[in-house]
C-alpha positions as CSV (number, residue, x, y, z in Angstrom):
1,M,119.4,189.3,3.8
2,A,119.7,191.2,7.1
3,H,119.9,189.1,10.2
4,K,117.5,189.4,13.1
5,L,119.1,191.0,16.1
6,S,119.5,188.8,19.2
7,D,117.8,189.8,22.4
8,T,121.0,191.2,23.8
9,E,121.8,193.2,20.6
10,L,118.3,194.6,20.5
11,S,118.4,195.6,24.2
12,N,121.8,197.3,23.7
13,A,120.5,199.2,20.6
14,L,117.3,200.2,22.4
15,G,119.4,201.6,25.3
16,K,120.8,204.1,22.8
17,L,117.3,205.2,21.4
18,A,115.2,207.4,23.5
19,D,111.8,206.0,24.3
20,W,111.7,203.4,21.6
21,Q,110.1,200.2,22.9
22,K,110.0,196.6,21.9
23,L,106.5,195.6,21.2
24,D,105.0,192.6,23.2
25,T,102.8,191.5,20.4
26,R,105.4,191.0,17.7
27,D,109.2,191.4,17.0
28,A,109.2,195.1,16.3
29,I,110.2,198.4,17.9
30,F,107.8,201.4,18.2
31,K,107.7,205.0,19.1
32,S,105.1,207.7,19.1
33,F,106.0,211.3,18.1
34,K,104.1,214.5,18.9
35,F,104.4,217.8,17.0
36,S,102.8,221.3,17.2
37,N,100.6,220.8,14.1
38,F,99.9,218.7,11.0
39,S,102.4,220.5,8.9
40,E,105.3,219.7,11.3
41,A,104.3,216.1,11.5
42,F,104.0,215.8,7.7
43,S,107.4,217.5,7.2
44,F,108.9,215.0,9.6
45,M,107.3,212.0,7.7
46,T,108.6,213.4,4.4
47,R,112.2,213.5,5.8
48,V,111.8,209.9,7.1
49,A,110.3,208.8,3.8
50,L,113.3,210.1,1.8
51,K,115.7,208.3,4.2
52,A,113.6,205.1,4.0
53,E,113.8,205.2,0.2
54,Q,117.6,205.7,0.4
55,L,117.8,202.6,2.7
56,D,115.1,200.7,0.8
57,H,113.6,200.0,4.2
58,H,110.1,201.4,4.9
59,P,108.3,202.0,8.2
60,E,104.9,201.1,9.2
61,W,103.3,204.3,10.4
62,T,100.2,206.2,11.2
63,N,99.6,210.0,11.3
64,I,96.7,211.6,13.0
65,Y,96.9,215.5,12.9
66,S,100.0,216.3,15.0
67,S,101.0,212.8,16.0
68,V,103.1,210.1,14.2
69,Q,103.4,206.5,15.4
70,I,106.2,204.5,13.8
71,T,106.8,200.7,14.0
72,L,110.0,199.2,12.6
73,S,110.6,195.6,11.7
74,T,112.3,193.8,8.9
75,H,109.7,191.5,7.4
76,S,112.2,189.3,5.5
77,A,114.0,188.6,8.8
78,N,110.9,188.2,10.9
79,G,112.1,190.7,13.4
80,V,114.3,193.8,14.2
81,T,117.6,194.1,12.3
82,A,120.3,196.6,12.0
83,L,118.3,198.4,9.2
84,D,115.6,199.1,11.7
85,I,118.1,200.5,14.2
86,Q,119.7,202.6,11.5
87,L,116.4,204.1,10.5
88,A,115.4,204.7,14.1
89,T,118.6,206.4,14.8
90,F,118.1,208.7,11.8
91,I,114.5,209.4,13.1
92,E,115.9,210.4,16.4
93,E,118.5,212.7,14.8
94,I,115.8,214.7,12.9
95,Y,113.1,214.7,15.7
């Protein structure tokens, strides 16, 4: 089981991820992404989905036309873990 990051670990990790925010309402991180159109947004989501399957770690997300909102948290650890940071880092690389 993955261990939940400490506040310091999470703060350090977020310092390396552009515009990801810790949610105030729960132990999770969030970012909103904007694309030119639905096709670009969906293509992005497809790439994230393939990585999520590889990691066996799946995001919470919504898509409305050209925007995608992603929330990451490891439910089994009740908070943010290294898996969330790994997936967020991948997401940043492809965005």
